[in-house]
C-alpha positions as CSV (number, residue, x, y, z in Angstrom):
1,X,174.2,86.1,106.9
2,X,177.5,83.4,106.8
3,X,176.4,82.0,103.6
4,X,176.9,83.6,99.9
5,X,175.4,87.2,99.9
6,X,173.6,86.0,97.0
7,X,172.1,83.4,95.0
8,X,172.7,82.3,91.4
9,X,169.1,81.9,88.7
10,X,170.9,81.4,85.7
11,X,174.2,81.6,83.8
12,X,175.0,82.1,80.0
13,X,177.6,83.7,78.4
14,X,179.5,85.1,81.5
15,X,176.7,86.2,83.3
16,X,175.3,85.2,86.1
17,X,171.3,86.3,87.3
18,X,171.9,87.7,91.1
19,X,169.1,88.1,94.0
20,X,169.8,91.6,95.1
21,X,169.9,90.2,98.8
22,X,173.0,91.6,100.8
23,X,175.1,90.5,104.1
24,X,174.9,93.0,106.9
25,X,178.3,94.1,106.6
26,X,177.9,97.4,108.6
27,X,175.3,99.3,110.4
28,X,173.4,101.5,107.9
29,X,173.3,105.1,108.9
30,X,170.0,106.4,109.3
31,X,168.8,109.2,106.7
32,X,167.3,112.2,107.6
33,X,163.7,112.6,107.2
34,X,162.3,114.7,104.3
35,X,160.0,117.9,105.5
36,X,156.5,115.5,105.8
37,X,153.2,116.5,104.3
38,X,150.0,116.0,106.6
39,X,149.7,112.5,107.1
40,X,145.7,111.8,106.1
41,X,145.9,108.0,105.2
42,X,146.7,109.6,101.4
43,X,149.6,107.0,99.5
44,X,152.3,109.8,99.1
45,X,152.3,110.9,95.3
46,X,154.7,112.5,92.7
47,X,154.0,116.1,93.2
48,X,152.7,118.7,90.0
49,X,155.5,119.2,87.6
50,X,156.4,120.6,84.0
51,X,158.6,118.0,82.9
52,X,155.9,115.1,84.8
53,X,153.2,116.7,82.2
54,X,154.7,117.2,79.2
55,X,157.1,113.5,79.4
56,X,159.8,114.6,79.0
57,X,163.8,113.9,81.5
58,X,163.1,116.2,84.6
59,X,166.0,118.5,85.9
60,X,165.9,116.5,88.8
61,X,164.1,113.6,90.3
62,X,164.6,115.7,94.0
63,X,160.8,116.2,94.9
64,X,159.9,112.4,93.7
65,X,162.4,111.4,96.6
66,X,162.0,113.7,98.7
67,X,158.0,113.0,98.4
68,X,158.1,109.0,98.7
69,X,161.4,108.2,101.1
70,X,159.0,108.1,103.7
71,X,157.7,105.2,102.8
72,X,160.6,103.1,101.7
73,X,161.9,100.9,104.9
74,X,165.5,98.8,105.1
75,X,165.1,95.8,106.3
76,X,167.7,93.2,108.6
77,X,166.8,89.9,109.5
78,X,167.8,87.5,111.9
79,X,168.6,84.2,111.1
80,X,170.5,80.6,113.7
81,X,173.5,79.2,111.4
82,X,175.6,76.2,112.3
83,X,179.0,76.3,111.5
84,X,181.4,74.0,111.6
85,X,183.4,74.3,115.4
86,X,187.0,73.1,113.6
87,X,187.6,73.6,110.4
88,X,189.7,70.9,108.4
89,X,191.7,71.5,104.7
90,X,189.0,72.9,102.1
91,X,189.0,70.0,99.3
92,X,188.1,70.4,95.4
93,X,185.5,68.8,94.1
94,X,186.9,66.0,92.9
95,X,190.1,66.4,94.3
96,X,192.7,63.1,94.1
97,X,193.1,63.2,98.1
98,X,189.1,62.9,98.6
99,X,189.2,59.3,98.4
100,X,192.3,59.3,101.0
101,X,190.8,61.1,103.6
102,X,187.8,59.4,103.4
103,X,189.6,55.9,103.9
104,X,191.2,57.3,106.9
105,X,189.2,60.7,108.2
106,X,190.4,63.0,110.2
107,X,191.0,63.6,113.8
108,X,187.8,64.2,115.5
109,X,185.6,64.8,111.9
110,X,183.6,61.9,111.4
111,X,183.0,61.3,107.6
112,X,181.0,64.0,105.7
113,X,178.5,63.8,102.6
114,X,180.1,63.5,98.9
115,X,183.3,62.1,99.6
116,X,184.3,64.9,101.9
117,X,185.3,63.4,105.4
118,X,185.0,67.4,107.0
119,X,181.0,67.0,106.2
120,X,180.3,66.6,109.6
121,X,181.9,67.2,112.9
122,X,181.2,69.3,115.9
123,X,179.3,72.5,115.1
124,X,178.1,75.7,116.5
125,X,174.8,78.2,116.3
126,X,175.9,81.5,114.9
127,X,173.3,84.3,115.0
128,X,173.4,86.4,111.8
129,X,172.2,88.8,109.9
130,X,171.4,90.1,106.3
131,X,169.9,93.2,104.9
132,X,167.0,94.3,102.2
133,X,164.8,96.5,101.3
134,X,160.5,97.0,101.4
135,X,158.3,99.5,101.4
136,X,155.1,100.6,103.3
137,X,151.6,99.5,101.3
138,X,148.7,101.0,103.8
139,X,148.9,103.3,106.9
140,X,148.1,100.2,109.0
141,X,151.8,99.4,108.9
142,X,151.9,96.5,105.3
143,X,154.7,96.5,104.1
144,X,155.8,94.8,100.8
145,X,159.6,93.1,100.1
146,X,160.7,89.9,98.8
147,X,159.9,85.9,100.3
148,X,164.0,85.6,99.8
149,X,165.5,88.5,101.9
150,X,163.2,87.3,104.7
151,X,163.0,83.8,103.8
152,X,164.8,81.4,107.4
153,X,164.5,84.6,109.4
154,X,164.2,84.2,113.0
155,X,163.4,87.7,113.1
156,X,162.9,90.6,111.1
157,X,163.6,94.9,111.8
158,X,161.9,97.0,109.3
159,X,163.9,100.8,109.4
160,X,162.4,103.6,108.6
161,X,163.8,106.8,106.7
162,X,163.0,108.7,109.6
163,X,165.7,106.4,111.4
164,X,163.1,104.6,113.9
165,X,162.9,100.9,114.2
166,X,159.9,98.5,114.6
167,X,159.8,94.4,114.9
168,X,157.6,92.8,111.9
169,X,156.3,89.5,111.6
170,X,154.9,87.7,108.3
171,X,152.0,87.6,107.2
172,X,152.0,85.5,104.1
173,X,155.1,84.6,101.9
174,X,154.6,83.6,98.4
175,X,158.1,82.0,96.5
176,X,157.0,81.5,92.9
177,X,156.5,85.2,92.4
178,X,159.0,85.6,95.2
179,X,157.0,88.5,97.2
180,X,156.1,88.4,100.7
181,X,154.0,91.0,103.3
182,X,155.3,92.0,106.8
183,X,153.6,93.7,109.2
184,X,154.5,96.4,111.9
185,X,152.5,97.5,114.7
186,X,153.1,101.7,115.0
187,X,150.4,103.8,117.3
188,X,150.2,106.6,114.4
189,X,149.6,105.7,110.9
190,X,152.5,105.4,108.1
191,X,153.2,107.1,105.1
192,X,152.6,104.5,102.4
193,X,153.0,104.3,98.7
194,X,150.2,102.8,95.9
195,X,150.6,100.5,93.2
196,X,150.4,101.9,89.6
197,X,149.8,100.3,85.9
198,X,152.5,98.1,85.1
199,X,151.0,97.6,82.1
200,X,151.2,101.4,81.5
201,X,154.7,101.2,81.2
202,X,156.4,101.9,78.0
203,X,160.3,101.0,77.1
204,X,161.7,104.5,77.8
205,X,160.0,105.5,80.4
206,X,161.6,107.4,83.3
207,X,162.2,104.7,86.5
208,X,163.3,105.7,89.9
209,X,164.6,103.1,92.5
210,X,164.9,103.4,96.2
211,X,166.1,100.8,99.1
212,X,169.4,99.8,100.4
213,X,172.2,99.1,98.3
214,X,175.1,97.2,100.1
215,X,173.9,97.9,103.2
216,X,174.8,101.5,102.7
217,X,171.6,103.1,103.7
218,X,168.6,104.6,102.3
219,X,169.6,105.4,98.4
220,X,168.7,106.7,94.9
221,X,169.0,105.5,91.3
222,X,167.3,106.3,88.3
223,X,166.7,104.9,84.4
224,X,164.2,104.1,82.3
225,X,162.2,101.0,81.8
226,X,164.8,98.9,79.1
227,X,162.2,96.4,78.5
228,X,159.1,94.6,79.5
229,X,157.3,91.2,79.8
230,X,160.9,89.5,80.9
231,X,161.1,86.1,82.3
232,X,163.1,84.4,84.2
233,X,162.7,81.4,85.9
234,X,159.1,81.0,87.2
235,X,155.3,80.6,85.7
236,X,154.2,83.7,86.7
237,X,157.3,86.1,86.0
238,X,156.3,89.3,84.2
239,X,159.4,91.1,85.1
240,X,159.9,95.0,84.2
241,X,164.0,94.9,82.7
242,X,164.9,98.6,83.6
243,X,169.0,100.3,83.9
244,X,168.2,102.1,87.0
245,X,171.4,101.0,89.0
246,X,170.6,97.7,91.4
247,X,172.1,96.0,94.1
248,X,172.7,93.1,96.7
249,X,170.6,94.9,99.1
250,X,167.9,96.6,96.7
251,X,165.8,92.8,97.3
252,X,161.7,94.5,97.9
253,X,162.5,97.3,97.2
254,X,160.3,99.8,94.7
255,X,160.6,100.6,91.4
256,X,158.5,103.8,91.1
257,X,157.4,105.8,88.4
258,X,156.8,109.4,87.8
259,X,153.7,109.5,89.9
260,X,155.2,108.2,92.6
261,X,153.7,105.0,92.2
262,X,155.3,102.2,92.5
263,X,155.5,99.7,89.4
264,X,158.0,97.2,90.4
265,X,159.7,95.4,92.9
266,X,163.5,94.9,92.4
267,X,164.3,91.8,92.6
268,X,167.6,90.4,90.4
269,X,170.6,91.6,88.1
270,X,171.6,90.1,85.6
271,X,175.8,90.3,86.5
272,X,179.3,88.7,85.8
273,X,180.2,90.2,89.4
274,X,177.3,90.1,91.5
275,X,177.3,94.2,91.1
276,X,175.2,96.6,88.6
277,X,175.9,96.5,85.1
278,X,172.2,98.5,83.7
279,X,170.6,95.0,83.7
280,X,168.0,94.8,86.7
281,X,164.6,93.0,87.0
282,X,161.7,94.2,89.1
283,X,158.4,92.0,89.5
284,X,155.6,94.3,87.7
285,X,153.6,95.8,90.3
286,X,150.0,94.1,88.3
287,X,151.5,90.8,89.7
288,X,152.4,92.0,93.1
289,X,149.7,93.7,94.0
290,X,147.2,90.9,93.3
291,X,149.7,88.4,95.4
292,X,149.0,90.8,98.2
293,X,145.7,91.5,98.2
294,X,145.8,87.5,98.7
295,X,148.2,87.3,101.4
296,X,146.8,90.1,103.2
297,X,143.1,88.2,103.0
298,X,144.4,84.9,103.2
299,X,147.7,84.3,104.3
300,X,148.7,82.7,101.1
301,X,147.8,82.9,97.6
302,X,145.0,81.5,95.6
303,X,144.7,80.9,92.1
304,X,142.7,79.5,89.5
305,X,143.1,76.4,87.9
306,X,141.8,75.2,84.9
307,X,142.8,72.1,84.7
308,X,144.4,71.6,80.7
309,X,147.7,70.9,79.3
310,X,148.9,73.3,76.7
311,X,152.0,74.2,74.1
312,X,152.5,77.5,71.9
313,X,150.8,77.5,68.4
314,X,153.1,77.5,66.2
315,X,152.6,78.7,62.7
316,X,153.2,75.2,61.3
317,X,150.1,74.4,64.0
318,X,147.7,77.7,63.1
319,X,147.9,76.5,59.3
320,X,147.2,72.7,59.7
321,X,144.5,74.2,62.3
322,X,143.4,76.8,59.2
323,X,144.1,79.7,62.0
324,X,144.0,83.5,60.5
325,X,147.4,83.6,63.1
326,X,149.9,82.0,65.5
327,X,148.2,82.8,68.3
328,X,146.4,81.6,71.8
329,X,147.2,78.2,74.0
330,X,147.0,75.0,72.0
331,X,145.3,72.5,74.3
332,X,146.7,68.5,74.1
333,X,145.3,67.0,77.5
334,X,142.5,68.1,79.7
335,X,142.2,65.2,82.4
336,X,139.4,65.5,84.9
337,X,138.8,68.8,85.9
338,X,136.8,72.3,85.6
339,X,137.9,72.5,81.5
340,X,137.0,68.9,81.4
341,X,133.7,69.4,83.2
342,X,132.9,72.9,80.8
343,X,133.7,70.3,77.7
344,X,137.0,71.3,76.3
345,X,138.5,69.4,74.2
346,X,142.2,68.2,73.2
347,X,143.1,70.3,70.5
348,X,140.9,73.0,71.1
349,X,143.1,76.4,70.3
350,X,142.2,78.7,73.9
351,X,141.6,82.2,72.2
352,X,140.0,84.3,75.1
353,X,139.7,84.3,78.5
354,X,137.8,86.2,81.0
355,X,137.4,88.6,78.1
356,X,140.7,88.7,77.2
357,X,142.7,88.3,74.8
358,X,145.0,85.5,75.1
359,X,148.5,85.9,73.1
360,X,150.3,82.8,74.9
361,X,150.7,80.0,77.0
362,X,152.6,82.4,79.4
363,X,149.3,84.6,79.0
364,X,147.0,82.1,79.7
365,X,148.3,80.7,82.8
366,X,149.3,84.2,84.4
367,X,144.8,85.4,83.3
368,X,143.9,82.1,84.9
369,X,145.9,82.2,88.1
370,X,144.8,85.9,88.7
371,X,141.3,84.9,88.3
372,X,138.9,84.3,91.5
373,X,138.6,80.3,92.3
374,X,134.7,79.2,92.3
375,X,133.8,82.1,89.8
376,X,132.4,81.2,86.8
377,X,134.9,82.2,83.7
378,X,134.1,82.8,79.8
379,X,136.5,81.0,78.2
380,X,137.1,81.2,74.3
381,X,138.4,78.5,71.9
382,X,138.6,77.3,68.7
383,X,138.1,74.1,67.9
384,X,137.7,72.2,64.1
385,X,138.3,76.1,62.4
386,X,135.2,77.4,64.7
387,X,135.1,79.1,67.6
388,X,132.9,77.4,70.0
389,X,132.4,79.4,73.8
390,X,132.3,77.6,77.1
391,X,131.8,78.7,80.3
392,X,134.2,77.2,83.6
393,X,133.9,77.3,86.8
394,X,138.0,77.8,88.4
395,X,139.5,75.1,91.0
396,X,142.2,75.7,93.1
397,X,145.8,75.0,91.4
398,X,147.0,71.7,91.4
399,X,149.8,70.4,89.8
400,X,150.3,66.9,88.5
401,X,152.9,65.7,85.9
402,X,152.6,62.0,84.7
403,X,155.7,59.9,84.6
404,X,157.0,57.1,83.3
405,X,159.4,56.4,80.2
406,X,160.6,53.9,77.8
407,X,162.6,52.4,74.6
408,X,160.9,50.0,72.4
409,X,162.7,47.3,71.5
410,X,159.9,45.1,69.5
411,X,156.6,45.3,67.9
412,X,154.8,42.4,66.7
413,X,152.6,44.5,64.4
414,X,153.5,44.7,61.4
415,X,155.0,48.5,61.3
416,X,154.8,50.7,57.8
417,X,157.5,54.0,57.4
418,X,155.5,56.7,57.3
419,X,156.4,60.6,57.2
420,X,159.3,59.7,57.8
421,X,159.0,57.5,60.6
422,X,158.7,53.9,60.9
423,X,155.7,53.3,63.0
424,X,153.2,50.2,64.3
425,X,149.9,49.9,65.8
426,X,150.6,50.6,70.0
427,X,150.0,47.0,71.7
428,X,149.0,46.6,75.6
429,X,152.8,44.8,76.0
430,X,154.6,47.5,73.5
431,X,152.9,50.0,76.4
432,X,153.5,48.2,79.3
433,X,157.3,48.8,78.1
434,X,157.3,52.3,77.6
435,X,155.4,52.9,80.3
436,X,152.1,54.6,79.8
437,X,148.2,53.1,80.1
438,X,148.3,49.6,78.5
439,X,144.5,50.8,77.6
440,X,146.2,53.9,75.0
441,X,146.0,53.1,72.0
442,X,147.4,54.9,68.3
443,X,151.4,53.7,67.1
444,X,154.0,54.2,68.2
445,X,157.4,55.3,66.9
446,X,160.0,52.6,66.2
447,X,162.5,54.9,64.0
448,X,162.4,57.9,63.1
449,X,164.8,59.1,59.9
450,X,167.2,61.6,61.1
451,X,166.9,63.6,57.9
452,X,163.2,63.6,57.2
453,X,160.5,65.7,58.7
454,X,159.8,64.2,61.7
455,X,163.3,64.0,63.2
456,X,163.7,67.9,62.3
457,X,160.1,68.6,64.8
458,X,162.1,66.2,67.2
459,X,159.7,62.9,67.1
460,X,162.1,60.0,68.3
461,X,161.6,56.3,69.2
462,X,159.3,55.9,72.0
463,X,157.1,58.3,70.4
464,X,153.3,57.8,70.8
465,X,151.0,58.8,68.3
466,X,147.2,59.4,69.0
467,X,145.3,61.7,67.0
468,X,146.1,63.0,63.6
469,X,144.3,65.7,61.9
470,X,142.3,66.1,65.8
471,X,140.4,62.9,65.1
472,X,142.1,59.9,66.9
473,X,144.4,56.6,64.7
474,X,144.6,53.2,66.3
475,X,145.6,51.8,62.5
476,X,148.8,52.9,59.8
477,X,145.4,52.5,57.5
478,X,143.8,55.7,59.9
479,X,146.9,57.9,59.9
480,X,147.0,56.9,56.2
481,X,143.6,58.1,55.6
482,X,143.9,61.2,57.9
483,X,147.2,62.5,55.3
484,X,145.8,62.0,52.1
485,X,142.4,63.8,53.5
486,X,144.7,66.9,54.2
487,X,146.8,66.7,50.8
488,X,143.3,66.4,49.3
489,X,142.3,69.7,51.0
490,X,145.6,71.6,49.5
491,X,147.0,71.7,53.6
492,X,150.9,71.7,53.0
493,X,151.1,69.8,56.5
494,X,148.5,67.6,59.5
495,X,148.3,68.3,63.3
496,X,149.6,65.1,65.1
497,X,148.8,64.4,69.1
498,X,152.0,62.8,70.7
499,X,152.7,61.3,73.8
500,X,156.2,61.2,75.0
501,X,155.8,59.1,78.7
502,X,152.0,59.7,78.7
503,X,153.1,63.6,78.2
504,X,151.0,65.2,75.4
505,X,151.4,67.7,72.8
506,X,150.8,68.8,69.1
507,X,153.1,68.6,65.9
508,X,152.2,70.1,62.9
509,X,154.2,67.2,60.2
510,X,154.6,68.1,56.5
511,X,151.9,65.7,54.2
512,X,153.9,66.8,51.1
């Protein structure tokens, strides 16, 4: 495409996280087909080897590459893009000449956006190509790739290892995990590979990446799993980090284990220059396989929805609740939805979901998303130091974000200093200034001692404390009573619910 061949996701310390999509710079040469095994509608698998059995470094990856390559494909997309018919001077952002050209314009060009007089003008439509990778997961011709490989494409062509090409159609795509499923029509069953269990992969295990780097055609690279459970920017991220060389054009290609099973889809690299420096990321197969199943069946994803707002359980929060360890997901709010219908409450700590231990909020989000919609699941929460068993019938995921902001200017009620804050009862007038419900009850933070514990915990003027010790507080006396009870019980901190612009979170404040 006549646009940047990758887009940055994250930058830091001079490095950029790049999507591994390559422009079609040249026609990739067709590779020669390996000796094909009899097609019996079974997935391709790695041949038995002593190295694989004993989990030691293989003398060669040739047998594995030869076995699985027929299921790996190159993907070429064609799209229509608009480009200026006549190009004017290129002005850098904030150039002092921008105002001059904006005032007098440029012959043949109307005013553009952002103060650039060359943003408008005559345009022409051009066809452009881009390259990516993918792999076949069924003999009927289902192909998995990255969503960003085929996004915006008018035409999609798939090239097989044998050199044969077929047109492909989009079955479904999911931008949250950057996964897309394509379909090609073939008279004969196609060689395919199967997904493995990415959770079984260990740091240090050998892996093989296949794809179409920089438009050079079919290419193999090897390395190890460098890290697991990496999160980049999405709610459902579960990336395998590898040092196997992944470059632009590898997007959508498979990451194999030594059994010839796909344990990841190569998606992104961390690089200062757009080339591999040994830090690549593949979306874990245990995430991808579920997305592929839903896209194949429904043409879209159907994720479970619990209907709660959650936050991590810090060690301070665990101590204040008497929990043995800082794990699980703490519920900060339960709007109307499946969780509310099942009796879940703010302040509950979700420790188990559908029979599996919940490690943290990220773990819970993935578990809920993978759970079937409309079916009841068992959920265990810790409430007031005791486990409570709930059965929740999940809905489909919905996002609801609160809004509103404000600043405290005045308060008519008497204020008091407590735990490094100046607090006053929340009145309907102050609630209106803050942009929260006039019916909300609690204590509004008027000021925070910058050297105190409340400031260390991130509290600021305008926050509203609605609970302390998992009990509502509507007056200064209520909060003082909860603090006294915590001290008498020998606790070092008290758990308070803080709402900022209506959004809740729990904070453990020291009471000493």
